[in-house]
C-alpha positions, 0 to 999 in steps of 0.5 A: 252833553251841555259841556260839549254843546258849549265847547262846540255849540257855535257850530250852528251859528257858523253853519247858518252864517256860511251856508246862508241863502241869498235873500228871495221873496218870502216864502208862502205865495207858492204859484198862487197858494198861500199856506204852509207848503207840504212835502213827502220824504221818500227814501228819507234816511236820517232826514237831510231833505227834512231838515233843509225843508223844515228851516224853509217853513215847509211841513212834512206829511210822509216819510218812508225808509226801508232801514230800520235804524234810519227810521228810529233816528227820523222819528227821534228827531222829527216825531214822525214815524216813517213807513218802511219799504216803499214797495209795500206801500199803496201809492194812493194812501201817501197823502197829498203834498206840494213837493216830493223829496227823494234821495233814491238809492245810490248804490246801483249807480256809484263809482264805488258800487258795481254800477249795475243800474236798472239791472240792480234790484235797488235800481228799480225802486225808482220805478215804485218811486214814479208810481207814487209821482204818478198817483199824487201828482206833486207840484214839484220834485226834487230827487238826488243821487251820486254824480255817476248817475249822470254818465251810467250807461252812457247816459242812457240811465238818466235819460230814461229816468227824465223820460219817465217823469217827463211822460208823467208830465213834469218839465225836468231838468238836472245839475251836479253840484258840489257840497263844497260850494255851499259852505261845507268842508266835504267834497261831495258831488251829487246830482240833483233832479228837479220836476215842475208839474206842468212846467215852470218859468223863473227856475235857476240853479243855485251858482254861487259859491259860499265861503267853506265853514273851516274845518277847525270850526267843525272838529271836537277839541276833545274827542273820545280816545276810541276814535284814535287808530293805533300806533301802528296804523299812524306810523304806516300812514305817516311813512307814506304822506306828509301833510302840508296843512292841519288841520286836515282830512287824510283820505286813503282810496281803494288803491292805497294812495293817501292824500290830505285836504283841508276838507273832507272827501266824500263821507261813505256809508261802506267805507273801510273803518279808516277811510278818513282820518283827522290829521292822520291820527283818529276817526271822524266822530259821529257829531263831525260826520253829521256836521260835514253833511250840514246837520246842526248840532240840535240833531240828537245822535241815536245809535252807535258810531257804525250806524252814525257813520253809514247814516251820515254817508248816505245822507244829503248835504243839507245846505245844498239841497236846502239852496235847490229847494228855495229855488224850486218853490220860488220858480213860477209854475205853468198852468198844470195840465189836467190830462195824464201824460203817460204810464209808469213802465219799468220794462 
């Protein structure tokens, strides 16, 4: 491990440099509140939101995720034991907090899934999240999901989500952002939804384009032999595609079409084993997958290759959500309403 860190340990420095957020006023005076900001990490996965928020000086007071393997990784790296199924959590037992983060399940809205939306049991988990928001009334929210949520059911699904949050007293806005614009060599478009209790002024979405970390800075120079594909698969790929740049990530879509870019297409939790190949020859290593999502090399790997591939595919791009979180906590909050604006109704 020490040798590996010496060979590739510069990645953390490259990541910090490429993904550096613009200098804003010091964090700490959050809408007149001079103390460390607290957050809860719902549907926490392996902690993309946690990594971003912790780097901004925030403190996690609660986390939950139904996936037992994710909970092990999370506890190992952050020393917080997440709760399990959100449906079994009493919202009143969630600690008070300033900001709520949630990458609620995306499969019901994904182009890869069946796009069942709220008809899918996982889609209704948003309303379980809304119960926590109603009970604890955090000052701000940052939610994340796949880009397709914006157009699912002709936009009615997103509209319903925003209506629920508005009824709970939040000023809500959304934006589709791409990890490519936040330093990462991964084309990963995601919708971010922010909400401010009682409203806020001065919030602006991050609109800058940061220099992309060169793919070669992310790739390991001596990956284990187990990541290389068979000679048969390699020849089959090369017979149908010729890359114009190296290093590149070869991508095969569901129709069998192969393309290559100096960056990766979006990581996917349930992708085929050889969905993405470096120069058409090998699969990405667990460390490379985590780097593509912006996790520092200090983040320790727990579990096997298959688990990490799934977990990285479900995670949020750390620099992208960090940029949004920073804008949220520097916005100026309006005076919160003391009256309940509405009730959660999943019907």
